[in-house]
C-alpha positions in Angstrom: 0.0 0.0 0.0 1.3 3.4 -1.0 1.5 6.0 1.9 -0.8 9.0 1.6 1.1 12.1 0.4 1.2 14.6 3.3 -0.1 17.4 1.1 -3.5 15.5 1.0 -3.4 14.6 4.6 -5.1 17.7 6.2 -7.7 18.0 3.5 -8.9 14.5 4.5 -8.9 15.3 8.2 -11.0 18.4 8.0 -14.3 16.5 7.7 -16.7 17.2 10.5 -18.2 14.3 12.4 -22.0 14.5 12.8 -21.8 11.4 15.0 -20.3 13.3 17.9 -22.8 16.2 17.9 -24.8 16.3 21.1 -22.6 13.7 22.9 -20.7 14.6 26.0 -17.0 14.4 24.9 -14.1 12.9 26.8 -11.8 15.5 28.2 -8.3 15.1 26.8 -5.4 14.4 29.2 -4.2 18.0 28.6 -7.5 19.9 28.6 -8.0 23.6 28.1 -9.2 25.4 31.2 -13.0 25.0 31.9 -13.8 28.6 31.2 -12.2 28.5 27.7 -14.9 29.5 25.1 -15.4 27.2 22.1 -13.5 28.0 19.0 -15.0 30.6 16.7 -15.5 27.9 14.0 -17.5 25.5 16.2 -20.9 24.5 14.7 -24.0 26.4 15.8 -25.4 24.7 19.0 -22.3 22.6 19.4 -19.1 23.1 21.3 -17.3 20.6 19.2 -14.3 22.0 17.2 -14.1 21.1 13.5 -10.5 21.1 12.3 -9.1 23.4 15.0 -7.7 22.8 18.5 -6.9 19.5 20.1 -9.9 17.6 18.7 -12.5 15.7 20.7 -12.2 12.2 22.1 -15.7 10.8 22.2 -16.9 8.6 25.0 -18.3 6.3 22.3 -14.7 5.7 21.1 -13.5 2.1 21.3 -10.0 3.5 22.0 -8.9 4.6 25.5 -8.2 8.3 25.9 -4.7 9.6 26.6 -3.7 8.7 30.1 -2.7 11.5 32.4 1.1 12.0 32.4 3.2 14.8 33.9 6.3 14.1 31.8 4.8 15.1 28.4 4.0 18.4 26.8 0.2 19.0 27.1 -1.8 19.2 23.9 -3.5 22.2 25.3 -0.1 24.0 25.1 0.5 23.0 21.5 -3.0 23.9 20.4 -3.1 27.3 22.1 -2.1 29.2 18.9 -3.7 31.6 16.5 -3.4 31.9 12.7 -3.2 34.8 10.2 -3.4 35.0 6.5 -0.2 36.0 4.8 0.2 36.1 1.0 -2.9 33.9 0.6 -1.6 31.3 3.1 -2.8 30.5 6.6 0.3 30.7 8.9 0.5 29.9 12.6 1.2 32.6 15.2 2.9 30.9 18.2 2.6 32.4 21.7 5.9 32.7 23.6 5.4 29.5 25.7 5.1 27.5 22.4 7.9 29.3 20.6 10.1 28.6 23.6 9.8 24.8 23.0 11.7 25.0 19.7 14.9 22.9 19.6 14.2 21.5 23.1 14.2 17.7 24.0 10.6 17.0 24.8 8.2 14.1 25.4 4.9 13.9 23.6 2.1 11.4 23.9 -0.6 10.7 21.3 -2.0 8.3 18.7 0.1 7.1 15.8 -0.9 7.7 12.2 1.7 5.8 10.1 3.0 7.4 6.9 4.8 4.3 5.7 3.7 0.6 5.5 4.9 -1.9 8.1 4.7 -2.7 11.8 7.7 -0.7 12.8 7.5 3.0 12.1 10.2 5.6 11.6 8.0 8.3 10.1 4.5 9.0 11.4 2.1 11.6 12.7 1.3 11.8 16.4 -2.2 13.1 17.0 -4.1 14.2 20.1 -7.1 11.9 19.3 -7.1 8.5 17.5 -7.6 9.3 13.8 -9.0 5.8 13.3 -12.0 6.6 15.6 -15.2 7.3 13.7 -16.7 8.9 16.8 -13.9 11.3 17.5 -13.5 14.8 15.9 -10.0 15.5 14.7 -8.3 18.8 15.5 -6.4 21.0 13.1 -2.7 20.9 12.1 -1.9 22.2 15.6 -3.1 18.8 17.0 -0.6 16.8 15.1 3.2 16.4 15.2 5.3 14.9 12.5 7.7 12.3 14.1 11.0 11.1 12.6 12.6 8.4 14.8 16.2 7.2 15.5 15.0 3.7 16.0 11.6 2.3 14.8 8.6 2.5 17.0 6.1 -0.4 16.9 2.7 0.7 15.6 -0.2 0.3 17.9 -3.7 1.7 18.2 -3.2 2.7 21.9 -1.4 5.9 22.9 2.4 6.1 22.5 5.0 8.4 24.0 8.0 9.6 22.1 11.0 11.8 23.1 13.2 13.8 20.8 14.1 17.2 19.5 11.0 19.4 19.1 10.8 21.9 16.2 8.3 24.7 15.9 7.8 25.1 12.2 7.5 28.6 10.6 6.9 27.8 6.9 6.5 24.1 6.3 5.5 23.2 2.7 3.1 20.5 4.0 1.3 22.9 6.3 2.6 21.2 9.5 3.2 23.3 12.6 5.4 20.9 14.6 8.0 18.2 14.1 10.0 16.0 16.4 13.3 14.4 15.2 15.7 11.8 16.5 12.8 10.5 18.5 12.7 7.3 20.5 9.8 5.4 22.0 9.3 5.8 25.8 7.4 3.3 27.9 
């Protein structure tokens, strides 16, 4: 099976999920504060984001949500960004706490989306919600991190943790906001 080109990746992830509307969503392990208003692009009558923020892990999901961990960067930190239009492109505007993460060795947890065939992965996306869950609503590009590993990480449907050099991307041709390189799997 040929891997999906990354330029087509986000167009396929921006579909909204009608199944999750009206369902009380599972709070992610790194939630936004309770008084945070819903994103401006949330559907009328629904607080579910569609293609923006960390996404929503539905209680109907067959996959367990991210477990609470204190040794990883919270998705609420990575998704706390804004965007602006610059020369007909949408570009991220990173707040100081996010920009300060650039070139640091960090741990992230999330769900794998392989970009290559095989059980052992060296190149994949790490997402805040399982992208294989038909009940969950994916977030936008700020809810995913491209991962390049030193040693292969075994693919699994459950959450994984990786550690490596974190990059805050300014002008990625694929529309990615974050990348982690020289990553290794962490138990």
